[in-house]
C-alpha positions in Angstrom: -50.7 -23.3 -13.5 -48.1 -20.6 -13.0 -44.2 -21.8 -12.7 -41.6 -19.8 -10.9 -38.1 -19.6 -11.6 -35.7 -20.7 -8.8 -33.4 -17.9 -7.4 -29.8 -18.8 -7.0 -28.5 -19.6 -3.8 -26.5 -17.3 -1.5 -26.3 -13.2 -1.3 -26.7 -11.4 -4.8 -24.5 -9.0 -5.8 -25.0 -6.0 -8.3 -23.2 -5.2 -11.3 -22.3 -1.6 -9.9 -21.0 -3.6 -6.7 -19.0 -6.3 -8.8 -17.4 -3.3 -10.6 -16.4 -1.2 -7.6 -14.7 -4.4 -6.1 -13.2 -5.3 -9.5 -12.0 -1.6 -10.0 -10.3 -1.5 -6.8 -8.7 -4.9 -7.0 -7.3 -3.6 -10.0 -6.1 -0.6 -8.4 -4.1 -2.8 -6.1 -2.8 -5.0 -8.5 -1.4 -1.8 -10.4 0.1 -0.2 -7.3 1.5 -3.1 -5.5 4.2 -4.4 -8.3 6.0 -0.6 -8.3 8.3 -1.3 -5.4 11.9 -0.4 -4.3 13.9 -3.1 -2.8 15.7 -2.1 0.4 16.1 -5.3 1.6 14.1 -8.6 2.2 10.8 -6.6 2.3 10.4 -3.8 -0.5 8.8 -0.5 -0.2 5.6 -0.6 -2.4 2.3 1.4 -3.1 0.4 -1.6 -1.9 -0.4 -0.5 1.4 -1.6 3.1 0.1 -3.9 1.2 -2.2 -5.1 -1.3 0.7 -5.9 1.9 3.2 -7.8 3.5 0.3 -9.8 0.4 -0.6 -10.9 0.0 2.9 -12.1 3.7 3.2 -13.7 3.6 -0.3 -15.3 0.1 -0.4 -15.8 -0.4 3.6 -15.0 -3.7 5.3 -16.7 -6.5 3.3 -16.2 -5.2 -0.2 -12.8 -4.0 0.4 -11.7 -7.5 1.8 -13.5 -8.9 -1.3 -11.2 -6.7 -3.1 -8.0 -7.5 -1.6 -8.7 -11.2 -1.7 -9.4 -10.9 -5.5 -5.8 -9.4 -5.6 -4.1 -12.1 -3.5 -5.9 -15.0 -5.5 -4.7 -13.3 -8.9 -1.2 -13.3 -7.4 -1.3 -16.9 -6.1 -2.2 -18.0 -9.3 0.7 -16.5 -11.0 -0.3 -13.1 -12.4 2.9 -10.8 -11.6 0.8 -8.5 -9.4 2.9 -8.8 -6.2 6.1 -6.8 -5.7 8.6 -6.5 -8.5 6.3 -7.8 -10.9 5.9 -11.3 -9.2 3.5 -13.7 -8.8 2.9 -17.3 -7.4 2.0 -19.3 -4.5 5.8 -19.2 -3.4 5.2 -15.3 -2.4 2.5 -16.1 -0.5 4.6 -18.8 1.6 7.8 -16.9 1.0 9.6 -14.1 3.7 6.8 -11.6 2.5 3.7 -13.9 2.8 2.6 -12.6 6.0 2.7 -9.1 4.9 0.6 -10.4 1.7 -2.0 -12.0 4.1 -1.9 -9.0 6.6 -3.4 -6.9 3.8 -6.9 -8.4 4.8 -7.4 -8.0 8.1 -5.6 -4.4 7.5 -8.5 -3.3 4.9 -11.2 -4.9 7.2 -10.2 -2.6 10.2 -9.9 0.4 7.8 -13.4 -0.8 6.2 -15.0 -1.1 9.3 -13.8 2.1 10.6 -15.1 3.9 7.1 -18.5 1.9 7.6 -19.3 3.1 11.1 -17.6 6.4 11.4 -18.4 8.4 8.3 -19.6 11.2 10.0 -16.3 11.4 12.2 -13.7 11.2 9.2 -10.7 11.5 11.9 -11.4 8.0 13.1 -10.1 6.3 10.2 -6.6 7.4 10.9 -6.6 5.5 14.4 -8.1 2.6 12.1 -5.3 2.6 9.7 -2.7 2.5 12.5 -4.3 -0.4 13.9 -4.7 -2.1 10.8 -0.9 -1.2 10.0 0.0 -2.7 13.3 -1.8 -6.0 12.9 -0.1 -6.2 9.2 3.2 -5.6 10.8 2.6 -8.2 13.3 1.4 -10.7 10.9 4.1 -10.0 8.3 6.9 -9.9 11.1 6.1 -13.2 13.0 6.0 -14.8 9.4 9.3 -13.4 8.6 10.7 -14.8 11.8 9.6 -18.5 11.1 10.8 -18.3 7.5 14.1 -16.5 8.1 14.8 -17.6 11.5 15.5 -14.0 12.6 15.2 -12.5 16.1 12.6 -10.2 16.8 15.0 -7.2 16.8 16.6 -8.2 13.5 13.0 -8.3 12.1 11.9 -5.5 13.5 15.1 -3.4 12.0 14.6 -5.1 8.7 11.0 -5.1 8.2 9.4 -2.4 10.3 11.3 0.4 11.2 12.3 1.4 7.4 8.5 1.7 6.7 7.2 3.7 9.4 7.7 7.2 7.8 6.1 5.9 4.5 3.2 4.2 6.0 2.8 7.4 8.1 2.7 9.4 4.8 0.5 6.8 3.2 -1.9 6.9 5.9 -2.3 10.8 5.8 -3.0 10.7 1.9 -5.5 7.7 2.1 -7.3 9.2 5.0 -7.7 12.6 3.2 -8.8 11.4 -0.2 -10.5 7.9 0.9 -13.8 9.1 2.7 -14.3 12.0 0.6 -14.2 9.9 -2.6 -16.5 7.4 -1.1 -18.9 10.1 -0.4 -18.8 11.2 -4.1 -19.0 7.7 -5.2 -22.2 7.0 -3.4 -23.8 10.3 -4.6 -23.1 9.6 -8.1 -24.4 6.1 -7.7 -27.7 7.3 -5.7 -28.2 9.9 -8.7 -27.7 7.0 -11.5 -30.3 4.8 -9.5 -32.9 7.7 -9.7 
C-alpha cells in the first residue's frame, strides 16, 4: 500500500521568489528612513524604491514586498521616515501616503508585467500610481489635520512634484532593464 504525502494548502512560493521579495522589501526598509523634513511630510527615497520594486518584481510580488515593509514598520521596526516605526505612523498624518505605496506599486508592477515590450508605458503607470498615492495620502492628511484641500496640496503635493518626476525618470530607466537581467540570470541558473 502506497502512502502519499499531503501537500500544503495554498500556492507554493519558491525560495528564489521569496528571496527576491525579501531583497526588495529590504531595499525599501533601507531607503525609506533617510529623509529630509520639510514640513509635516518629509522627502524620502521611499517612492523611488516603490517605483523600482514595481518595475522589477511586477504587480503581485511587488505588492507583497511593500506589504512586508509596512508590516515591519507597523510592528515597530524603524523603517519609516526619520527612522521611526510603529502603528502610530500608519494612523498618523503620513499614514495615507504609506498605505498609498500599495496601489502605487501594484499599478507600476501591472504595467511592468503587461508592457515589457513597450517599456515607455511604465512612465505613465508610475505617474498614475503617484497620483493615487498623493490622493490617498492627501485625503488622510486632511482628515487627521483638519486642513483644507488647498493647504494640504501646498504642504503635501506641490513640493514633491519635481523630486518624484526625477525618481520616475531614474526608476523607469533602471527598473525594466534590471528585471530583464534578473530573469536572464534566473533562467540560466535553472538550466
